[in-house]
N, C-alpha and C positions, 0 to 999 in steps of 0.2 A: 729200196726205200730206206733201209737201215743205214746203208753207206751214205746216202744223200743227207740224211738227218745228222749223221756224225760229222760229215764234211761241213754242213751248215753251222753246227755247233762250234766246230774248230775255228771257222772263219769269224764267227761272232766273238769268240773268246780272244782271237788274235787282234781283231780290230779294237776291242775294248781295252786290251793290254797296251796296245800301241797308243791309244788315246790318253791313257793315264800316265804313260811313261814319256810321252813326247814333251820336250821342254816348251813351256809357254811363258810369255812375259808376265811378271807379277801384276796382279790387279790393282795393288796399292803402290803408288809411286810417290815417295816423299818429295822429290823435286817438283813433280807436277802439282802436288798439293801446295807446296810452299809458294810457287810462282802464281798459282791461281789466287791464293790468299793475298799476295802482294798486289796483284793487278786489281783485285776486288777492293782493297783498302784505298788505292789511288782512285779507283772509280767512284767510291763513295765520297771521297773528298771533292772530286771535280763536280760530281752531281750537285752537291750542296752549293757549289760556287756557280752553278748554271752553265757549266762548260758543255761542249758538244762531244759526240762520239769521236770525232776526228781529234779533238784535244786529248781524249783518253788514249787513243791509239798512239799518238805522238808521245805522250807521257810514258806509256809502256815501253816504247822503243828506247827510251832513255834510262829507265830505272830497272827493268827486268834483267837479271844476270843472264849472260849469253851462255848457251850450251844446251840445256834441256829442251827437248822438242816441244813446241806448243801444240795444243789440241787442234783439231781440224778447223774450228771456228776462231782460232787465235786466242790471245790472252783476254780480249775484250768480249769473247763469246759468253753465253750463259753458262756459269760454272756448274749449274745443276746437271748439265749434259755429261759431266764427268762421271755421274752415277753415284750410287750409295757408298762405294768404297772410298770416295773422296769427299763425301758430304760431312761438313763440320758438325752438323747437328747429330750425326751418327757417331763420329769419332771423338767429339769433345763433350757435347751436351745438347739436349733438345732445344734449348733457347738459342744455341749458337748456329743459326741458319746462315746461309751465304749473305742474305740481305741484312740480317742483324749484325753480322760481323763487319760488313762493309760500312754500315752506318755507325758503328761504335756503340751499339745498343748496350745499355747498362747490364741487362740480364745476360747478354752474350759474353760481355767482359767478365761477369761474375762466374760464368761457367768455365771460362778459361782459367781464372784464378783457382777455382776448385780443383781442376785437373792438375794444377802445378803446385798445390799447397805443400806437397811432400818432396818437392824438387829443390835442390840447392845448386846454384850456378857459380862456378869459379873460372875467371878469365885470367889466364897466365900469358903474359906477353904485352907488348906495347899497344896503345890505342884502344883500350877497352871501351865498349859502348854499352850503356845500360840496356838490359832486356826486360821489358815490362812483365809483370805477373810472376816473375821468378825471383825468389830471395837469393841474395848473394851479389858478388861483384868481383873486383880485382883480387888476385892472390899472387903471392911471390913465388910459391913453389907447390909441388904436388902435396907436400905435407900440410901446407896451409889450406889447400883445397880440401883435403881429407878432414881437416878440423872443422869445416863448415857443416859436416854431417853430425847431427845430434842423435835423434831416435833411430832405431834400427831400420825403420821403414823409409827413412830418407834416401833419396837417390840423387846422384851427382851428374850434372851436365858440365863437362870439362871443355872449356873453350880455349883454344891455343892460337896465338899469333906470333909473328917473328920466327925465331928458330925453335921449332917444336921438338927437336931431337932429344935434348936433355930430359924434358918432361916425359916423353914417350919411353925413354930408356928406364926412367924411374917407375913408370906405370907397368912396364914389362916385369918388374920385380915386385909388384904389389898385387898379388892375386886376390887378396881380400877386398881391395878397393875396386878392382875390375868387376866384381860381383855386384857392386852397388852403383854402377854407372847406368845412367839413363841414356846418355849419348856422348860422343866426342864430336866437337865442332872445330874444324880448322878454318880460320879466317885469314886467307893469304899466307898461311904458315908454311915455312920451309922445313923439309926433313932431309937429313943427309942421305944421299943416294946409297951409300954403303950400308947404312942402317936399314933402309927400305929393303935392300937386296938380301940381307942376311939375318936381320933381327925382327923385322915386321912380318911375322908369320901368324897363321891362324892358331898354330899350336902354342906359340909364345904368349899370345894374348887370350888364350882360352879362359873360360869361366867355369866355376864349379857347377853352376846351374846351366842347364842346356838352353842357352839363349844367344841370340846374335845382337851385338851392340851396334847401333847405327853410328857410322862415322860420316858426318855431314860436312861436305867440302865446298867452301867458297874459295874461288881462285882469283888472284890478282891478275891484271892484264898480262897476257903472255905466259902465265905460269902453267906448267903442265898439270894434268889431273893426277890423282892418286889411283893407281891400279889396285884392285882388291886382291889380297894374297890368295893364291890357289888353295883349294880345299885339300886337307890332308887325307890319307887313306880312310880315316874314321868318318869323313864327311861332315865333321863338326865345323860350322861356320860361326866363328866368334866375332869376326869383323865383317860388317856389311857396309860397304862404301857406297855413298850416294852423292853424286856430283851435283851441287846446286848451281854450278855455272861460274862464269867470269864476272866479277863484280864491276859495275860501272865506276868510273873515276871518282865521281862525287857521291859514292854510296853512303859516306858518313853524314851527309846532309839530308838523308832520306829517313824521316822518323818511322816510316812504315816498314822498313826492312827488319828492324828488331821486333816489331809486332808480328811480322810474318814468321820470324824464327820462333817466337813464343808460341804462336798458333801451331807450328809444326811440332814443337816439343810436347805440346798438350795432346796432339793427335797421335803421337807415337804409341803403338800398342804396348 
């Protein structure tokens, strides 16, 4: 009896250890949230215009960046089915429900603005697009971007387009600024392959605080994705790459895309 009890305890311990050690996909997906918000914003616009579900599906086929896998019900399914981990009322504010966000409700937009009040955005590179609810805009260099930070609690969203290599090389040498990043956003940005292979490492972009900085990647048509650098022996993950997909050709004409990005920035933990 004693041997049987010991064996049962060993099996239970082994199964429990295996459960906790087995890699599982993250419950929160920034790409899934971003696309669900974007689809929801277009759905709200079309509903006000009296459009049909078919119109919404056709619109999503045109405007949703290609890459991230849609949920089982598609981008026009009920976003509440994504669960509490993707619920904007949980991640942003109680007033910011899926319905309120899609309708552009004033209280939902106020919740967005409150979440982003301490965030400053600096876009380095050509073709800057205004991002609502976030203070900031175009910057000529990383030094100019850093200058947008006033109080110590301010955090920076660094948006890069065109050739991002010089800015990333400067960021590599700016550990103090890396600690104040909320996110890095690449919008069709190119990075020299040699820099990626030798300089873009988890150790080189580590932060003093134990945190992972989201790198949100929008790709131009035909552009390869950015692979996340491998973890060092310490296991510290300083760069967390999230592929937001391949942008549609006419993405600059879509006013909802910057709003979806603002929602994602507000939802980041």
